[in-house]
Backbone bond lengths (Angstrom), bond angles and torsions (degrees), N, CA, C in turn:
res aa  C-N    CA-C-N  psi(-1)  N-CA   C-N-CA  omega(-1)  CA-C   N-CA-C  phi
1 M - - - 1.457 - - 1.523 111.25 -
2 F 1.373 116.17 -30.41 1.462 119.33 179.99 1.529 111.15 -61.67
3 I 1.346 116.18 -41.22 1.465 119.18 -178.31 1.527 110.39 -62.78
4 R 1.294 116.76 -40.46 1.458 118.72 -176.85 1.525 112.18 -67.40
5 T 1.316 118.27 -26.06 1.453 119.24 179.05 1.513 112.24 -69.81
6 I 1.346 116.87 -20.57 1.461 119.85 177.19 1.526 110.44 -69.09
7 F 1.318 115.58 -35.81 1.464 121.68 -179.03 1.525 108.52 -121.99
8 P 1.302 119.62 71.22 1.455 119.64 -174.25 1.518 113.59 -63.17
9 D 1.353 117.82 -26.27 1.460 118.91 -177.57 1.512 112.60 -89.43
10 L 1.341 118.50 -10.88 1.455 120.35 -176.00 1.516 112.30 -82.08
11 F 1.287 117.99 -39.61 1.445 120.27 -170.59 1.528 112.61 -111.08
12 L 1.311 116.66 14.24 1.452 118.47 173.96 1.524 109.14 -86.58
13 Q 1.312 117.81 -134.31 1.457 119.99 -168.97 1.516 114.33 -82.12
14 S 1.338 118.87 -21.91 1.462 118.56 -165.39 1.513 115.92 -108.68
15 M 1.348 119.38 -43.36 1.453 119.98 -164.27 1.518 114.19 -67.00
16 L 1.329 117.85 -56.36 1.462 118.86 -175.17 1.522 112.69 -64.18
17 P 1.333 119.61 -45.24 1.472 117.59 175.07 1.519 112.61 -59.41
18 A 1.341 117.48 -34.18 1.459 120.17 179.79 1.526 111.21 -69.13
19 I 1.335 117.02 -40.84 1.462 120.25 177.00 1.525 110.39 -60.56
20 D 1.324 116.35 -48.83 1.463 120.44 -179.36 1.518 111.58 -61.36
21 E 1.326 116.55 -37.80 1.464 119.59 -179.57 1.515 111.38 -63.67
22 V 1.330 116.78 -42.24 1.462 120.20 178.48 1.521 110.72 -64.55
23 I 1.331 117.24 -44.94 1.465 120.76 -179.76 1.513 111.03 -59.86
24 M 1.317 116.47 -49.96 1.458 120.17 -175.70 1.525 112.20 -70.90
25 T 1.337 116.93 -29.81 1.463 119.64 176.78 1.518 110.56 -63.37
26 K 1.320 117.50 -44.67 1.454 120.22 179.16 1.523 111.36 -72.20
27 Y 1.314 116.68 -34.86 1.460 120.13 177.94 1.524 110.91 -62.88
28 S 1.317 116.93 -34.61 1.473 121.87 -175.20 1.517 112.94 -102.84
29 R 1.328 118.03 6.82 1.463 120.34 -173.84 1.520 111.87 -59.02
30 F 1.336 115.89 -46.62 1.455 120.36 178.47 1.526 109.11 -110.83
31 P 1.315 118.05 143.84 1.465 119.09 177.75 1.523 110.90 -64.41
32 D 1.320 116.05 147.86 1.463 120.30 177.05 1.520 109.73 -64.08
33 E 1.328 116.81 131.32 1.459 120.47 178.22 1.526 111.16 -81.35
34 Y 1.315 116.85 -35.62 1.466 119.28 -175.25 1.524 112.55 -65.22
35 V 1.328 117.66 -23.67 1.465 119.24 -178.95 1.526 111.53 -69.06
36 E 1.342 117.07 -17.54 1.460 120.28 175.56 1.518 111.79 -76.59
37 V 1.323 116.78 -13.83 1.461 121.54 -173.90 1.521 112.15 -112.33
38 F 1.323 117.66 -40.32 1.464 122.54 -172.90 1.532 111.48 -100.70
39 R 1.305 115.01 145.25 1.457 120.93 168.60 1.520 108.96 -68.39
40 Q 1.319 117.17 129.45 1.455 121.60 -179.36 1.524 109.82 -93.27
41 E 1.309 115.87 123.37 1.458 121.62 -179.23 1.526 108.63 -127.74
42 S 1.326 116.45 142.54 1.459 120.09 171.24 1.527 108.35 -96.24
43 S 1.319 116.27 155.63 1.455 121.21 -178.07 1.516 110.09 -138.12
44 S 1.308 115.78 141.18 1.465 121.50 176.21 1.525 110.99 -118.43
45 R 1.329 116.46 16.10 1.453 121.57 -177.65 1.520 109.89 -124.90
46 S 1.336 116.56 166.96 1.460 120.65 178.75 1.520 111.44 -71.55
47 I 1.322 117.88 -28.23 1.461 123.09 177.42 1.520 108.92 -138.15
48 E 1.316 115.85 162.76 1.460 121.98 170.55 1.521 107.76 -126.74
49 Q 1.311 116.64 136.85 1.457 121.89 -179.21 1.524 109.91 -123.81
50 T 1.307 115.56 136.92 1.460 121.20 176.70 1.522 108.87 -121.22
51 T 1.299 115.61 144.85 1.460 122.43 178.02 1.520 108.52 -129.06
52 E 1.304 116.44 124.26 1.461 121.32 -179.76 1.523 109.93 -86.94
53 V 1.318 115.85 136.67 1.459 122.27 176.67 1.521 107.77 -127.83
54 T 1.304 117.22 129.77 1.456 120.11 -179.05 1.515 110.77 -73.49
55 G 1.328 115.53 162.39 1.460 120.85 171.71 1.523 110.41 -85.93
56 F 1.313 115.21 -154.00 1.465 121.57 -178.13 1.518 110.42 -106.70
57 G 1.326 115.35 165.17 1.447 120.85 173.26 1.521 110.76 -78.45
58 Q 1.341 115.99 -170.96 1.458 120.21 -179.66 1.531 111.12 -73.93
59 F 1.322 115.17 159.00 1.460 120.85 173.15 1.524 109.63 -64.39
60 A 1.317 115.97 151.97 1.462 121.68 177.86 1.526 109.58 -115.93
61 V 1.316 115.67 151.66 1.466 120.14 175.42 1.526 108.77 -63.70
62 V 1.320 116.93 132.89 1.460 122.16 178.22 1.530 108.04 -114.75
63 P 1.300 118.24 109.78 1.477 120.12 178.19 1.532 111.07 -59.51
64 E 1.298 115.51 153.47 1.458 119.98 179.83 1.527 110.32 -56.32
65 G 1.314 115.38 129.64 1.453 121.60 178.76 1.513 114.88 84.88
66 A 1.333 116.62 -8.20 1.468 119.56 -179.06 1.529 110.61 -85.08
67 G 1.292 115.89 161.86 1.457 120.92 -179.33 1.523 112.29 -82.08
68 T 1.289 114.69 157.86 1.463 121.28 177.70 1.519 110.15 -74.05
69 R 1.318 116.27 138.15 1.452 120.98 174.40 1.520 109.08 -83.75
70 Y 1.317 115.65 130.12 1.463 119.74 -179.30 1.517 110.01 -104.10
71 D 1.306 113.99 134.49 1.462 120.44 -179.79 1.531 108.70 -105.63
72 E 1.314 116.25 165.87 1.449 121.55 177.49 1.522 110.18 -129.28
73 A 1.331 115.46 138.80 1.453 119.49 172.49 1.529 109.12 -71.15
74 L 1.315 116.35 145.35 1.459 121.61 -176.84 1.526 109.96 -106.53
75 P 1.322 118.36 143.22 1.465 120.09 176.59 1.514 110.45 -68.02
76 G 1.314 115.19 141.97 1.456 120.45 -178.71 1.511 111.95 -110.32
77 F 1.330 115.76 -142.32 1.451 122.09 -174.87 1.524 110.49 -96.06
78 N 1.322 116.20 146.44 1.454 122.41 -179.07 1.527 110.68 -106.66
79 K 1.317 115.55 152.52 1.461 121.24 178.56 1.530 108.99 -143.03
80 T 1.320 116.53 136.08 1.459 122.02 176.38 1.523 109.02 -117.13
81 Y 1.311 115.94 126.10 1.459 122.60 175.80 1.529 108.08 -101.01
82 I 1.311 117.00 122.83 1.467 122.47 178.52 1.523 108.20 -108.85
83 H 1.317 116.62 118.24 1.458 120.53 -176.25 1.524 110.42 -73.16
84 A 1.309 116.42 125.12 1.461 121.79 176.18 1.525 109.35 -95.10
85 Q 1.319 115.20 148.16 1.457 121.38 177.81 1.528 109.36 -99.66
86 Y 1.334 116.53 132.37 1.452 122.39 -178.75 1.527 109.09 -121.09
87 G 1.313 116.53 138.15 1.451 120.21 179.77 1.523 111.67 -150.96
88 L 1.318 115.78 151.22 1.459 122.44 177.03 1.523 107.73 -159.91
89 G 1.334 116.69 146.39 1.447 119.16 -178.97 1.511 112.79 -150.57
90 F 1.321 115.26 178.46 1.455 120.93 177.09 1.525 109.31 -147.06
91 K 1.338 114.77 159.35 1.461 121.81 177.44 1.528 109.66 -120.86
92 V 1.299 115.65 147.49 1.461 121.89 172.81 1.524 107.35 -131.28
93 S 1.340 117.51 125.52 1.457 120.77 -178.45 1.519 110.98 -72.97
94 K 1.323 115.54 160.11 1.456 119.93 177.46 1.524 110.59 -64.64
95 V 1.340 116.95 -34.87 1.458 119.73 177.97 1.519 110.68 -60.44
96 A 1.340 115.45 -46.28 1.465 118.98 178.43 1.514 111.45 -62.28
97 M 1.316 115.51 -39.31 1.459 119.02 178.27 1.524 111.16 -64.31
98 D 1.320 116.36 -42.56 1.461 119.79 -178.90 1.523 111.64 -64.63
99 D 1.337 115.73 -38.60 1.459 119.58 -174.70 1.525 113.38 -83.52
100 D 1.321 116.17 -29.52 1.462 118.98 -173.22 1.519 112.90 -123.06
101 K 1.300 116.68 -5.23 1.466 123.41 -177.85 1.532 110.01 50.19
102 F 1.314 117.22 -120.47 1.457 119.69 -168.45 1.529 114.15 -86.76
103 G 1.328 119.22 -9.11 1.461 120.71 -175.29 1.510 113.67 -61.45
104 V 1.340 116.44 -46.60 1.462 120.02 -179.80 1.519 110.56 -64.45
105 V 1.318 116.01 -46.52 1.458 119.79 -177.69 1.518 110.94 -62.56
106 R 1.316 117.48 -40.78 1.468 120.57 179.47 1.522 111.30 -59.82
107 K 1.328 116.97 -43.90 1.463 120.01 -179.93 1.518 111.02 -63.67
108 L 1.330 116.80 -47.25 1.453 119.82 -178.51 1.523 111.74 -68.02
109 A 1.317 116.67 -36.84 1.463 119.85 177.73 1.524 110.83 -63.81
110 T 1.341 115.77 -38.34 1.465 120.17 176.19 1.527 110.83 -58.50
111 E 1.326 115.80 -46.67 1.460 119.87 -177.76 1.520 112.08 -68.39
112 L 1.313 118.31 -32.12 1.462 119.95 178.18 1.524 110.81 -65.30
113 G 1.341 116.20 -43.52 1.464 119.08 177.21 1.511 112.62 -62.79
114 R 1.321 117.22 -40.40 1.462 120.66 178.83 1.522 111.27 -66.22
115 S 1.335 116.29 -38.31 1.466 119.71 -179.96 1.526 111.59 -64.79
116 A 1.319 116.55 -39.22 1.465 119.86 178.08 1.525 110.90 -62.65
117 K 1.321 116.57 -44.59 1.467 121.04 178.67 1.523 110.57 -61.45
118 E 1.333 115.81 -46.05 1.465 120.68 -177.23 1.528 111.30 -62.77
119 T 1.327 116.87 -39.46 1.460 120.85 -178.10 1.524 111.18 -60.73
120 K 1.318 116.99 -45.10 1.466 120.02 179.88 1.525 111.34 -65.39
121 E 1.322 117.05 -44.54 1.460 119.92 -177.13 1.531 111.23 -64.89
122 V 1.331 116.83 -43.66 1.465 120.32 -179.63 1.525 110.44 -64.40
123 G 1.341 116.67 -41.84 1.460 119.94 179.61 1.513 112.70 -62.93
124 A 1.329 116.70 -42.78 1.460 119.99 179.45 1.530 111.03 -68.74
125 A 1.323 116.76 -44.65 1.465 119.97 -178.94 1.517 112.12 -65.01
126 N 1.329 117.33 -25.01 1.464 120.13 179.82 1.525 112.13 -61.75
127 V 1.338 117.00 -26.71 1.466 120.44 175.72 1.526 109.93 -60.00
128 F 1.320 116.44 -37.94 1.465 120.88 178.56 1.528 111.42 -84.12
129 N 1.322 116.69 -38.94 1.467 119.74 -177.46 1.527 112.44 -63.61
130 T 1.314 117.31 -26.59 1.470 121.35 175.89 1.529 111.04 -106.56
131 G 1.318 116.78 11.33 1.455 120.94 -171.30 1.509 116.13 -69.52
132 F 1.349 117.35 -16.29 1.464 120.21 178.38 1.527 112.07 -98.64
133 T 1.319 117.70 -12.49 1.464 120.70 -172.22 1.522 113.68 -117.22
134 S 1.326 117.62 -36.57 1.464 119.79 -177.26 1.521 110.38 -72.05
135 T 1.333 116.94 136.63 1.471 121.55 179.11 1.522 110.65 -112.32
136 T 1.334 115.29 34.02 1.460 120.21 -177.45 1.520 112.55 -95.50
137 G 1.323 117.59 13.53 1.456 120.07 178.51 1.518 111.54 -67.61
138 P 1.330 117.33 160.50 1.465 120.41 -179.36 1.526 113.58 -57.19
139 D 1.335 117.31 -29.53 1.467 119.46 -179.22 1.525 112.52 -94.88
140 G 1.344 117.12 10.11 1.454 120.73 178.87 1.509 114.70 81.81
141 Q 1.328 117.35 3.40 1.455 122.22 179.34 1.526 109.77 -110.15
142 A 1.326 115.19 164.47 1.454 119.31 169.71 1.523 109.03 -66.05
143 L 1.327 116.33 162.89 1.464 119.24 178.91 1.519 110.42 -56.63
144 F 1.335 117.04 -42.95 1.460 122.03 178.78 1.526 108.37 -108.38
145 A 1.329 116.44 111.55 1.461 121.02 -174.80 1.523 109.52 -150.07
146 T 1.312 115.69 157.77 1.462 120.67 178.58 1.518 112.38 -92.25
147 G 1.350 118.13 -5.02 1.457 120.00 -174.32 1.518 113.81 -133.57
148 H 1.330 118.15 46.84 1.462 119.57 175.09 1.538 109.36 -63.85
149 P 1.331 118.96 124.03 1.466 119.85 -179.51 1.521 111.61 -72.85
150 L 1.325 115.95 137.05 1.455 122.19 176.60 1.522 109.09 -99.00
151 I 1.314 116.59 137.37 1.467 121.72 -176.04 1.526 110.75 -59.19
152 G 1.323 115.97 -38.48 1.460 119.66 -179.02 1.508 114.04 -82.22
153 G 1.324 117.95 2.71 1.462 121.84 -179.93 1.516 111.98 112.15
154 G 1.321 116.19 144.42 1.447 121.56 179.94 1.515 112.18 91.80
155 T 1.314 115.30 -174.98 1.456 121.71 179.98 1.517 109.94 -134.69
156 Q 1.317 115.27 166.76 1.456 121.51 -179.40 1.520 108.71 -140.22
157 T 1.330 116.33 144.26 1.453 121.14 178.92 1.522 111.09 -105.44
158 N 1.309 116.04 146.48 1.466 121.38 166.39 1.526 109.18 -137.34
159 K 1.329 114.42 35.38 1.460 121.22 -178.79 1.520 109.16 -145.98
160 L 1.318 116.76 134.84 1.455 120.30 174.99 1.522 108.72 -64.97
161 S 1.315 116.09 138.62 1.472 120.34 -171.95 1.516 113.32 -73.73
162 Y 1.314 118.19 -9.07 1.467 120.25 177.99 1.530 108.49 -139.80
163 P 1.323 117.78 152.39 1.464 120.00 179.06 1.520 111.28 -71.70
164 S 1.318 116.36 145.91 1.457 119.51 -179.38 1.519 110.13 -163.47
165 D 1.298 116.82 135.71 1.450 119.69 165.22 1.527 107.94 -68.76
166 P 1.319 118.35 156.61 1.464 119.22 -177.89 1.526 112.11 -64.69
167 D 1.312 115.09 129.42 1.453 122.71 171.07 1.517 106.87 -149.73
168 V 1.319 116.59 179.13 1.468 120.10 -175.95 1.519 110.89 -59.21
169 T 1.332 117.07 -44.77 1.463 120.00 -176.43 1.521 112.21 -65.31
170 S 1.325 117.30 -47.06 1.461 119.38 -177.23 1.529 111.65 -66.66
171 I 1.319 117.58 -35.88 1.462 119.68 177.27 1.519 110.10 -67.83
172 Q 1.323 117.57 -40.28 1.467 120.67 177.68 1.523 110.90 -60.25
173 L 1.333 117.27 -45.34 1.457 120.80 -179.63 1.526 111.13 -64.50
174 A 1.317 116.44 -41.67 1.465 119.97 179.62 1.522 111.18 -64.90
175 L 1.320 117.39 -44.14 1.464 120.60 178.84 1.527 111.37 -63.24
176 T 1.328 116.77 -37.50 1.467 120.25 178.49 1.521 110.83 -66.18
177 D 1.325 116.92 -43.98 1.466 120.19 176.77 1.523 111.04 -58.64
178 M 1.327 116.91 -45.07 1.460 119.76 -179.47 1.528 111.17 -64.11
179 R 1.318 116.20 -38.99 1.461 119.83 -179.12 1.523 111.65 -65.69
180 Q 1.316 117.20 -30.32 1.454 121.16 -177.11 1.530 113.30 -98.95
181 T 1.318 117.07 15.04 1.460 120.95 179.12 1.528 110.71 -62.32
182 L 1.340 115.56 134.53 1.460 122.00 179.65 1.521 110.21 -105.21
183 D 1.332 116.36 146.61 1.453 119.42 174.06 1.530 109.44 -83.71
184 H 1.317 116.86 -174.09 1.463 120.50 -174.31 1.523 113.40 -68.41
185 R 1.332 118.14 -13.36 1.461 120.70 177.46 1.520 112.41 -110.61
186 G 1.324 116.50 12.83 1.459 120.62 173.57 1.515 115.36 88.22
187 K 1.326 118.55 7.81 1.466 120.76 177.59 1.530 109.50 -88.04
188 R 1.336 116.22 146.02 1.461 120.67 177.68 1.535 109.47 -75.35
189 L 1.313 115.14 130.66 1.463 119.63 -178.50 1.525 112.55 -81.96
190 R 1.306 116.64 -32.89 1.471 122.30 179.22 1.533 111.03 52.32
191 I 1.325 116.05 49.43 1.456 120.61 177.47 1.533 109.09 -76.73
192 P 1.321 118.38 119.59 1.473 119.23 178.71 1.530 110.88 -65.21
193 T 1.316 116.31 135.99 1.458 120.59 176.72 1.517 109.08 -77.38
194 K 1.311 116.04 123.63 1.459 121.33 -175.71 1.521 112.30 -88.10
195 K 1.341 117.18 -46.34 1.464 119.29 -173.07 1.518 110.96 -158.00
196 A 1.310 114.10 161.88 1.456 122.63 169.96 1.523 108.24 -100.33
197 I 1.330 115.70 147.45 1.459 121.83 -179.54 1.518 107.45 -122.01
198 F 1.330 115.95 118.44 1.459 121.20 -175.87 1.520 110.82 -118.06
199 P 1.344 117.08 149.62 1.464 119.60 167.16 1.521 109.20 -73.47
200 A 1.315 116.42 165.16 1.463 120.64 -175.62 1.536 113.88 -54.71
201 P 1.353 120.21 -40.17 1.468 118.55 -178.52 1.528 114.16 -65.31
202 L 1.329 118.19 -16.53 1.470 120.39 -179.19 1.527 112.18 -101.55
203 E 1.322 117.64 9.19 1.470 120.69 -175.40 1.524 112.33 -55.07
204 F 1.308 117.63 -49.64 1.456 119.99 -171.96 1.526 112.08 -78.82
205 I 1.333 116.60 -29.01 1.465 119.21 171.85 1.526 109.32 -63.79
206 G 1.337 116.70 -43.74 1.449 120.40 178.30 1.509 112.16 -60.88
207 A 1.328 117.00 -41.83 1.466 120.45 179.83 1.522 110.97 -64.25
208 E 1.335 117.55 -39.86 1.461 120.48 179.78 1.528 111.36 -67.61
209 L 1.329 116.76 -38.14 1.464 119.79 -177.11 1.525 112.37 -73.87
210 L 1.305 117.28 -35.60 1.460 119.71 -170.26 1.522 114.19 -113.60
211 G 1.319 117.74 -11.10 1.454 119.04 -171.47 1.512 116.12 -87.94
212 G 1.334 117.92 -20.06 1.456 119.68 -173.89 1.514 113.78 -100.70
213 N 1.324 116.11 168.01 1.459 121.53 177.74 1.520 112.49 -85.24
214 D 1.332 117.52 -19.58 1.458 121.83 -179.15 1.521 109.85 -104.15
215 R 1.326 115.35 154.74 1.459 120.41 177.59 1.522 109.61 -62.03
216 P 1.334 118.33 131.09 1.465 120.00 -170.51 1.517 115.48 -81.75
217 D 1.331 119.01 -11.42 1.470 119.70 -173.39 1.516 112.80 -104.10
218 T 1.315 118.22 19.51 1.455 121.05 178.99 1.521 109.85 -151.99
219 A 1.342 115.55 150.50 1.461 120.16 176.26 1.521 111.62 -84.98
220 N 1.328 117.29 -8.91 1.459 120.80 178.98 1.529 110.29 -71.77
221 R 1.303 115.98 158.49 1.460 121.64 178.94 1.528 108.47 -80.32
222 T 1.332 115.19 81.00 1.460 122.34 -179.20 1.515 108.91 -119.71
223 I 1.329 116.31 135.02 1.463 119.46 -176.11 1.525 110.91 -67.39
224 N 1.292 115.95 154.53 1.462 122.37 170.09 1.524 106.99 -82.06
225 A 1.338 115.58 99.28 1.460 120.44 -172.62 1.529 112.80 -66.79
226 F 1.326 117.20 -18.89 1.470 118.99 177.28 1.524 111.54 -62.43
227 R 1.328 115.48 -25.31 1.462 119.88 -177.61 1.526 112.67 -91.77
228 R 1.324 117.39 -2.99 1.465 120.45 -176.42 1.525 109.60 -138.53
229 R 1.303 116.58 61.50 1.453 121.16 -177.56 1.521 110.48 -78.72
230 S 1.324 115.99 151.40 1.454 121.83 179.02 1.522 110.21 -88.21
231 G 1.313 116.47 120.05 1.458 120.69 177.39 1.509 114.48 73.32
232 M 1.322 117.40 7.97 1.454 123.01 179.42 1.523 109.19 -135.59
233 P 1.326 117.63 151.58 1.464 118.83 174.10 1.523 110.64 -61.95
234 S 1.318 116.28 154.70 1.453 120.57 177.17 1.523 110.32 -58.97
235 F 1.306 114.73 144.38 1.456 120.64 178.57 1.523 107.74 -111.70
236 D 1.321 116.79 97.16 1.462 119.81 -177.80 1.526 111.61 -143.66
237 S 1.323 115.67 19.91 1.458 119.70 -177.51 1.522 109.94 -109.76
238 W 1.318 116.59 142.08 1.454 120.93 176.60 1.517 108.85 -148.67
239 M 1.305 114.75 160.00 1.458 120.84 175.65 1.516 109.30 -140.80
240 V 1.304 115.95 153.89 1.463 122.30 172.46 1.518 107.35 -102.74
241 W 1.324 115.35 126.26 1.463 120.86 175.82 1.517 105.93 -106.46
242 D 1.317 116.20 106.40 1.461 121.52 -171.94 1.516 113.56 -66.28
243 Y 1.319 117.48 -12.64 1.458 120.67 -175.06 1.528 112.81 -99.95
244 L 1.308 117.79 5.93 1.457 120.50 171.42 1.527 108.32 -74.70
245 T 1.323 116.37 131.24 1.466 120.03 -172.20 1.525 113.94 -94.16
246 D 1.316 118.25 -23.93 1.462 120.61 178.93 1.522 108.44 -85.99
247 P 1.316 119.27 120.25 1.465 120.42 -175.29 1.517 114.32 -72.46
248 H 1.335 118.11 -5.07 1.465 120.02 -176.19 1.527 113.53 -122.10
249 A 1.318 119.08 -20.27 1.468 120.16 179.31 1.526 109.78 -74.21
250 W 1.325 116.84 141.42 1.459 121.46 -179.88 1.522 109.71 -145.08
251 F 1.343 116.41 170.08 1.459 120.10 -166.22 1.527 110.83 -145.81
252 L 1.319 114.39 156.73 1.463 122.36 170.78 1.521 108.22 -120.16
253 E 1.325 115.97 148.83 1.460 119.85 -179.17 1.522 110.19 -144.88
254 G 1.335 115.35 143.42 1.455 120.82 171.26 1.510 110.50 -83.49
255 E 1.317 116.55 -163.73 1.457 119.56 172.63 1.525 109.33 -58.68
256 K 1.331 116.31 142.90 1.462 119.06 179.53 1.523 111.62 -55.51
257 S 1.325 116.25 -35.96 1.469 120.01 -178.98 1.517 112.40 -68.35
258 D 1.334 117.87 -16.01 1.461 122.01 177.43 1.520 112.35 -91.99
259 T 1.323 117.27 -0.57 1.461 121.02 179.78 1.524 109.63 -109.94
260 E 1.319 114.81 173.15 1.467 121.36 174.43 1.522 110.68 -117.37
261 L 1.323 116.29 30.18 1.455 121.62 172.71 1.526 107.59 -83.52
262 R 1.322 117.57 119.21 1.462 120.33 -171.13 1.531 111.44 -127.93
263 F 1.329 113.69 138.94 1.456 122.48 172.62 1.523 107.29 -124.85
264 Y 1.331 116.56 111.92 1.467 121.75 -177.96 1.533 109.34 -99.12
265 D 1.310 116.22 120.38 1.459 121.69 173.45 1.518 109.01 -93.60
266 R 1.320 116.20 113.07 1.465 120.45 176.85 1.519 110.91 -93.67
267 E 1.321 117.26 -40.64 1.466 122.50 176.88 1.523 107.79 -139.15
268 A 1.322 116.76 118.23 1.458 120.49 -179.78 1.527 110.28 -65.31
269 F 1.315 115.75 156.28 1.462 120.14 178.52 1.524 110.05 -58.28
270 N 1.334 115.74 129.60 1.459 121.03 -179.11 1.523 108.86 -149.35
271 T 1.325 116.55 165.36 1.450 121.54 -177.66 1.523 111.50 -123.94
272 V 1.330 115.02 152.37 1.461 122.17 174.79 1.531 107.61 -133.92
273 H 1.345 116.26 154.58 1.457 122.10 -177.53 1.521 109.51 -132.70
274 D 1.340 115.02 150.95 1.458 119.80 177.42 1.530 108.19 -160.36
275 I 1.333 115.37 171.26 1.457 121.54 176.37 1.521 108.82 -119.53
276 D 1.321 115.32 131.53 1.455 120.38 172.44 1.526 107.32 -84.90
277 F 1.337 116.11 111.47 1.463 120.63 -170.91 1.525 112.11 -62.94
278 D 1.336 117.24 -43.57 1.459 120.18 -174.29 1.524 112.41 -66.30
279 S 1.331 117.01 -42.58 1.469 119.85 -177.13 1.518 113.04 -95.05
280 R 1.338 116.97 -6.45 1.465 122.42 -176.72 1.533 110.61 55.30
281 S 1.329 116.80 43.03 1.459 122.62 177.87 1.519 110.30 -106.80
282 V 1.301 115.86 144.61 1.461 122.22 173.83 1.528 108.15 -87.86
283 K 1.316 117.45 128.33 1.462 122.42 -179.62 1.525 109.35 -112.57
284 T 1.320 115.15 132.87 1.457 122.07 175.12 1.521 108.15 -128.00
285 A 1.317 116.88 132.00 1.465 120.83 179.99 1.519 109.83 -133.45
286 G 1.305 115.37 147.50 1.454 121.97 174.32 1.513 109.94 -113.54
287 W 1.335 115.78 144.48 1.465 121.61 -177.96 1.513 110.14 -135.22
288 M 1.317 115.41 149.65 1.461 121.25 170.80 1.520 107.69 -160.65
289 R 1.303 115.14 159.38 1.456 120.48 -176.83 1.523 108.36 -144.43
290 Y 1.328 115.86 125.96 1.463 118.91 -177.42 1.523 109.85 -161.65
291 S 1.316 115.33 171.74 1.468 122.48 171.19 1.515 108.26 -140.94
292 V 1.309 116.18 152.25 1.458 121.07 -177.77 1.520 108.54 -144.16
293 G 1.318 116.85 143.84 1.461 120.82 -179.76 1.515 110.86 171.40
294 Y 1.327 115.54 -154.20 1.464 120.96 -178.88 1.517 108.80 -151.97
295 N 1.319 116.03 151.22 1.454 120.04 175.57 1.530 111.47 -125.34
296 G 1.313 116.36 18.93 1.454 121.11 176.53 1.514 110.29 -176.55
297 F 1.323 116.82 158.05 1.462 121.50 -174.67 1.522 112.97 -101.95
298 Y 1.315 117.96 -4.95 1.466 120.01 -174.85 1.527 111.77 -65.41
299 G 1.320 115.67 142.06 1.453 121.60 175.75 1.515 114.84 83.65
300 I 1.337 117.26 5.68 1.456 120.68 -179.68 1.522 107.93 -138.23
301 Y 1.338 116.38 143.07 1.458 121.58 -173.95 1.519 108.65 -142.58
302 G 1.344 117.04 139.39 1.449 120.76 -177.70 1.513 112.86 -124.23
303 V 1.320 115.44 146.10 1.463 122.44 174.32 1.526 107.25 -119.44
304 P 1.327 118.57 116.13 1.466 121.05 -173.74 1.514 112.76 -68.96
305 S 1.311 114.35 164.42 1.449 121.85 -178.20 1.517 110.57 -67.46
306 S 1.307 114.73 141.39 1.471 119.97 177.30 1.518 110.60 -84.90
């Protein structure tokens, strides 16, 4: 109680709720972009582990009177997610508080909320920003590779074999590759492509390619075939992910539930407050704990930078 008497206006009815309100307002000002890409999972453990199990092969002809052939699922690749703890804070002296009251705290609280938002977005986008080069995937390949090993034999691609800015041809090739994706036992997955993901410099190219009813690369009256696919939902959705660092690399994705891109929230972003007795400074800190990554390449496709 003695400490609180030093700052009677800080810990009564107004100051701390006001600080938290400013922080959370800036933290929530813009919707999270990564949630459009990653499956959101909650976690109550220090780590999360996933184990991939293959399906079965095709049915076989069974002659009359013969026995049924039994197949076995095969063990796949394992992935461990380790939740990291993130924290950042600021101090405001009593002198600053006396002279400026809430102005200093409001500014710093604003920046703390923005920093928390930025940290999550950068961490999630890094999965894509290193997706063509890092070989730390569960199968020993980069997230986007032309030679993902299949448990049942063979390889599978989820990357265009040559770099290209988005155009009609490259999108057609990417959609065809995704449509013909095989699972670990050689069956076609037929995952519908949900959206394209572009960096900010490709925003308007993406809108021109996918936004209209007519084909964008000709003056002739030709339909935009991306919007009228056979046996697949129309493909006319795109998003800009502002945290992609390569201005030319772009991506396709199916439904989030069809991918293995995962973001585990272990501790939601929250704030704590205290007073440093010796310096008479008010301390505010923000904390969060999460992990982000992938345990499979299905449902996601990348086109490298040109």
